[in-house]
N, C-alpha and C positions, 0 to 999 in steps of 0.2 A: 285498648282502641287505639290504632296508629294511622297516620296519613303517609303516603308513600309519593307525594307529589314531586317530591324533590329528588327521589332516586330516578335512575336512568335504565335501569334492569331489575326485574324481579329477582327475590333471592330464593334459591332452591325451590323451583316449582316442581310438584309432584305430578308426574304423569303415568296413569295406569294404562297398560297395553295388555293385550290378549287377543286370542281367536275369539269368534262369534261362539257364542254358547259355552264359554268358559268360566262364567261368573264374574264378568267384569263390572257389570251392573250393581250386583250386591255389593262388591267390594268398595265401589264408587260412592254409593248411597251410604254405606257404612261410614266411610270417611268424612263425607260431607256434613256430617252432624258434628264434626270436631268444632270447637269455638274458633280456632285460628285459622280455618281453611274457608277460601273464597272460591267459588265456583260459578259457572254460567247456568242460567235458567231461561226459560221461555220469555218470561217477563223482562228479563234484562236484554234480551234481543229485541223485545218490543219498544224498549226505551231507547234503542239506538246504539248499543255498543259496538256495532259493527259499521256505523255509518261514519261519513266523513264530514268534514267542514267546520267552520266556526260557530253556526247556528246553535249547535246542540251544546258544545263547551261543558261548563259545570251543571247546566240543566240536566244531564243525564242522571244525575242523583235524585233530582225533582221528579224526572219523568219514570225512574225506576219505583220509586215510593208510589207515584199515582197508578202504576201498571199493578203493582202489588195489592193495592186497594181495590181496583175493579176487576181484577183477575186472581180470585181467590181459591180457584179450583185446584185440585191437587196436581193435574198435569202442568199447569203454568209456574210451578214452582218446584218443580223437581230438577234435579241437577241434570244438565245438558251439556255434551262437548259436541264434536263434529262440526258444528257451523262456525266454530271459532277459527277452524283451518282451511275452510274452503277457498279463500281468496288467493293464495299461492299454491296450495296442495292440490286443489281440486278433488275429484270423487276418489280417483285412483291413480298412483303413480309412485314407484319405488325410487326414493330420493335419498342421495348421500350428502356428505360434506362439500361435493362438488357442485351441489347445486345452491350453496350457501352465497347469499349476498347481504350486503350492509342494508339495502332496501327490505328485504325479507325480514331480517333480524330484528331492525328497529319496529316494523309494523306489529310482529307478535310479542315483543316486549312491552310495547306500549299498551297493547290490547291486553295483555295480563295484568299490567299495573292498573289499568282502568277497572277491571274486575275487581281485583282487590281494594280499589279505593270506593267502589260502590258499597261493598260489603263493609269497609273499614277493617280489615284482616290481614295479618302479615304474612300468610302463605296462599298459594293457589294450587288447586287439585283438579286434574281433568282425566277423563278416560273418553278415547276415541279410539276404535278398533283399528282403523287404517293407520294410525301412528305406529304399528308395528313395522310397516314399510319405511319409516322417516326416521329411526331412531338416531341414526348417524348424523342426518341434518339438524334435528332438534337438540342433539349434544353440542354442535355448532352455535347454534342460536342461544341455548341456555347451557352454558359450560358447568354449572353446578346443580343441574337438574336430578331430581331422584326418579329412577325409573322403577316402577313395581310391575313385574311380569307374572301375571297368572295363568297357570297352565292347567288343563283338564285332560283327562284320558280322551284321546282323539276320537274313539269310538262313540263315547258318550257326547262329545261336542258336536261331532259331524250329525248325529241322529237329532240333538236338541234343534239344531238348524232346520232340517227338514220337518220334524215335527210342528216347528212354529208355523211353518208354510202351509202343511197339510191340514192342521187342526185349528191354529188361531187365525190363519190369514195374516200373517205378520206382512207389513209393507213396508219393513226397513229398506231403504235405498239399496243398501249393499246387497239385499236379497232379490231385489227387481232387477238389478244389473247383472247378476250372477257373479259366477267367479272366473269366467273366460278371460277377462282382462288380466286376472291375478296369475292363472295357470298358464296361459298362453298355449304353446304347444303341448303342454302336460295334459291338457284338458281332453278327457277320453270320451268321445260321443257316443261310443258303442257300449259304454259301461254305465251302471246306474247312477242317479244323483248322489247317493251316499259314497260311492267310490270318489266322485269328484270332490264332495264336501270333506272327505278325509284328505284328499291330496292339498286342498286349500288349507286344512288345519294345519298341515306340515310347512306349508309356506308361510302362514300367519307366525307359527312358532319359531321357525329358524331365522327368519328375518328379524323377529322381536328379540331373539337371543343375541343378536349383533351388539345389542346393548350391555352385555356381560364383558365386552372388552373394556369397558370403561373400568372405574375401581370398585372394588367390592362395596365401599361405602355410597355408591350411587346406583347400584343395581341390586334389586332384591327379586329372587324368583320364589314363587310360593306356588303349591298345589291347591286347586279348588278343593279335592278330597279332603285336605286338611282343614281348610277354612269352614267347610260347613259342619264338620264333625267336631271341631275345636275353635269355634270363632272367637273365644275371648283370648286363648292362648296365641292364636295367629295374629289378632289385631294388635295385641300388645307387642308382638315382635315388629309388626309394621308401623306402629306408632314410634317405637323406639328408633326404627331404620330412619323414619322421616324426621327424627328429632323434635317430635312434639311431645307436649304433655300429656300423660294419662291421667285422667280424673274420674270421679265417680259418675257423674251425669252422662258423661261419653260412654262409659261402660253400659250404664242401664239403657242406651239406646241401640245398643247391638241387637239386631233382629234374630229370632229365633229360625233356625236354618234347617234343611233337610237334604240329605244326600240323595240326589236324583240320578246316580250314575248306573243304575240298572235298567233303564227304560229302553237303552239301545237294544237290548236283547230281545226286545219284542219285534224287531224288524224281521222281513221276510228272510229265509235261509240264503237265497242269492245275494241278498243285500248284506247279510251278515258277513259273509265270505269277503264281499268286496271291501267292507268296513276293516275287516282284519288285514287284508293284503294291503291297501292303501295308506294304511297308518303304521303298520309294523316296525319298519325300520327305525322310525322316530321313537316310537314306544319303547323299542328295545334300548336306544340310547338313553332315554330319559328313565330307564327302569320301570315302565309301565306294562311290559310284556306280560 
């Protein structure tokens, strides 16, 4: 149990990135069960972690405890990213080191430290899908950050997105807005939704892989297919990469997983063709063809 009130910058924050439907939530929730990792939750947001002013001050800890007492439901305590980055990053915008400012850096370093202090844990972990488009800026803000990039077969990832919308009625803001802002002129109005989701997968992965330009000790690329078939082996590699301890209780909390990569084959024939075409070049580069 440590305090970070004397520090000015968090140490080695762990940032999970990946395209929608690629298993980022599975990885995020698995890591959040580690005893040394702090993360944001809806209750933490209710306690005012994003608010400004002197009024809250150290009372955030009391408010956080209070919120955890009155909101005991599962959703209120699940790990939640996204909201932490809204102030300066917005809903979608490709950002690089040229967008860096001391104001932005100071704000996010402070917020991450506040999250760590509320948990009284030494490290911070976050999963935000759109951070794929901000890795260069995040690298400037957190020069020792660890980036974990999870990649799934683009056909399966694109179909997973469409399946959530068609069956589950997923209201994720990313799906509500659509991918037109991300694709820009590449968006094909005459092609199927799956074709465009495939193109969006390409944009997410390519932008996220810009983090590979950093050192090997700070960028880790894993495959969804490996994570779900050998979760203990893969998570052991990830824990070692993050310079965290591996212990029995963490191992016992690793969830059972199932490879869902064949569902995309249920798409209609014309959609299957669009999936193959829009994702082919990158899948070939990644050895997924």
